[in-house]
Phi, psi and omega in degrees: 000327178294320179294322179295315179299320179296315179295320178297319179295319178297320178296317178297317179298316180295320180296317178296321177296319178294321180297316180298318179295319179295321178301314181292322180290336185266007177294119185239341184241163178297321180298316177296320179294320178297316179297317179296317179296318178299318178298314181296320178294322176299317177295322178296314179299315179300318179295319179295319178297314179298318178299317180297316178298318180294320177298317179296316179297319178298315180298318178296318180296320179295319179295317179297317178298318179298318178297317180295320178297320179296315179297320179298317179296319178297318179294321177297316179297317179297317178297318179296320177297316179297320179295319178297315179297319179296316179297320177296319179296318177299316180299315179297316180295321177296319178295317179297318179297316180297320178297319178296317179297317179296318179294321179293322181288330178290321181293325182284347178283000000 
């Protein structure tokens, strides 16, 4: 039944395509040509409006992406700075601890 439904849909699609082609092929008068041209120009305008909206949306998305990338880079830099400061602090504490251990071992001699 799925194959039958698929074949029926293909037949409907092919029939609709043939009808559209027949409509364009059967234009016989100037009035029909004007109507067809008016329809096509309307579709062109609609497509141009849609393209413009999509271009605007793309530009906004690109700007937003750029902002997010900039913030990410700033956060990475900040994290690296904090990590460096933390490592330095650990080093200082290790040195202080070692000095205390050395002083304690000298006193016990």
